[in-house]
C-alpha positions in Angstrom: 99.5 74.0 61.9 98.1 75.8 64.9 95.5 78.5 64.6 94.8 81.3 67.0 91.1 81.6 67.4 91.1 84.4 69.9 94.0 86.3 71.6 93.9 85.7 75.3 96.0 87.3 78.0 98.1 84.6 79.8 97.3 86.4 83.1 93.6 86.4 82.4 93.6 82.7 81.4 95.5 81.7 84.6 93.1 83.9 86.7 90.1 82.2 85.1 91.4 78.7 85.7 92.3 79.7 89.3 88.8 81.0 89.9 87.2 77.8 88.6 89.5 75.8 90.8 88.5 77.8 93.9 84.8 77.4 93.0 85.2 73.6 92.7 87.0 73.5 96.0 84.2 75.5 97.7 81.5 73.3 96.3 83.3 70.1 97.3 84.1 71.4 100.8 80.5 72.5 101.3 79.1 69.1 100.3 81.7 67.4 102.6 80.7 69.6 105.5 77.0 69.0 104.8 77.5 65.2 104.9 80.2 64.9 107.6 79.9 68.0 109.7 82.7 70.4 110.1 84.1 69.0 113.3 84.5 65.4 112.4 88.0 63.9 111.8 86.8 62.5 108.5 85.9 66.0 107.4 89.4 67.4 108.2 91.0 64.5 106.3 88.8 64.9 103.3 89.3 68.7 103.4 93.1 68.3 103.2 92.8 65.8 100.4 90.4 68.1 98.4 92.6 71.2 98.8 95.9 69.4 98.1 94.6 67.5 95.1 92.7 70.3 93.4 95.6 72.8 94.0 98.1 70.3 92.6 95.9 69.6 89.6 95.6 73.4 88.9 99.3 73.8 89.0 99.9 70.8 86.8 97.4 72.0 84.2 99.0 75.5 84.1 102.5 74.0 83.9 101.6 71.6 81.1 100.0 74.3 79.0 102.4 77.2 79.7 105.5 75.8 81.2 106.9 77.4 84.4 104.6 80.5 84.5 105.6 81.4 88.0 108.7 82.8 86.4 106.6 84.8 84.0 104.0 86.3 86.4 
C-alpha cells in the first residue's frame, strides 16, 4: 500500500532535482578548476566527464521515478 505524505507538483520536483544537479556540477567543477587550473587538458577532460555523468544520472533518476517525463512537460 502506498501512502501520499505530501502532494508535490511533478514540475516542482523535477525543477528541484535539476537545481541540485546544477549545484553539484558547479561545486565539482570549481574544485577541479582549483586543483587543475582551467586551462589544463586534464581539467577539460574531467569537466566533460562531470557534466556528462551528472546530467546522465539526473535524466536516469527522473526517468526511473516518473517514466518519460519529457513527453509530459
